[in-house]
N, C-alpha and C positions, 0 to 999 in steps of 0.2 A: 584267394581272390585274384581276379584277372588284373594283369598289369595295365590293361586298357580302361580300368575303372576311372570314372570322372567323379572326383570327390567334391561335394558342395557343402558349404557351411549350413548347418541346421539350427543350432542354438548354442548357448554357453553351458559349461559344466554346472554352473550355479542354477541353471533353469531346471535341472534334474532333481528328482526326489529319490535319494538313495533307498533301495529296497522296495521301490514302488514304480508306478508308471506315470507318464505324462502324455497328453495328446499333442501331436504336432501335425503339420502339413508337409507332405513330401510331394512336390509338384501340386497337382490338384486333388490328391488323395489324402484322406485323414489316416494317420498312422498312430500307433502306440509305441512309445519309446521307453525301454526299461534298462535300469542299471541295478541288477539284483544284488550284487555284492560290492558294497563300497570297499575301497581298498584294492579291488581288482579292476582292471581296465576293460572288462567285458561288457559290451552293450548289445542290445537287441532291438530290432524294429520290425513290427508286423502290422497288418491292417488293423485299424481301430474298430471296424464294423464287425459285429458278431453275426455270422451267417445264419444263426438259428433264430435270433430275435429281430434281426435287421436293424438293431440299434447300434449307434456308435458309442460303445461302452468299454471296450477291452482295456483301455489305459487304466481303468479303475478296477480291474479284476485283481484277484488275490494271487500273488506270486507263490509258486510251489516249487520245491526242489526235492528230487528223488534220485538217488544214485548219481549225483553230480549233474543231472539234467534238469534244466529249468522249464517250467510251463506257467501259463496263466489260466486261472479259472474264471470263466466268463461270469459276470455278476448276476445275470438273470437266470440262465438255465444251467449254469455250472459246468459246461463242457470245458475240458482242459486243452489248451493249444500249446504245443512245444514251441519255445521261443526261437530255437535255432533254425527250424524249417517250416513252422506254421501248421504242422499236422495236428489234427484233432485226435486226441488219444482214444476217445470213445468211438469215433467214426473216422478211421484213417483215410477214407476217401474224400473227406473234407479238408482242404488245405488252404490256408490263408497266404496272401502274398507277404514276403519278407524282403528286407533291404539290408545290405551290409552297412554297419555304422561303426565309427571309431572315434576315439579322442584324438585331437591334434592340439596338444597343449591344453588350454582351458576351453577350447571349442569342441563341439560335437559335429562331425561330418557324416553325411550319408553318401554312399557310393551309388552312382547311377551309371548304367552301361550305355 
């Protein structure tokens, strides 16, 4: 991650649902925030809007892990989006925006460039 990253407070650790997603706002955009493995400090944030259904539902998708790589299955049409880069596994030309996120003590921060 860039040293020029501007980290902003997003929410508290207690606001997360371990092993699931929550909907948050990053600036004016709805985002889905995931903490797939409680006990690990790895967080992911990607756009909340499903590009296939146009519904803001991705925070409520099913988390999937295969070969150490996490994705979320969209609740309506079941496309899978990789959490680390937003790429749709079924249609790789479709890519969702992602943001860097991290824990800073008991707070969750999002990186804005």
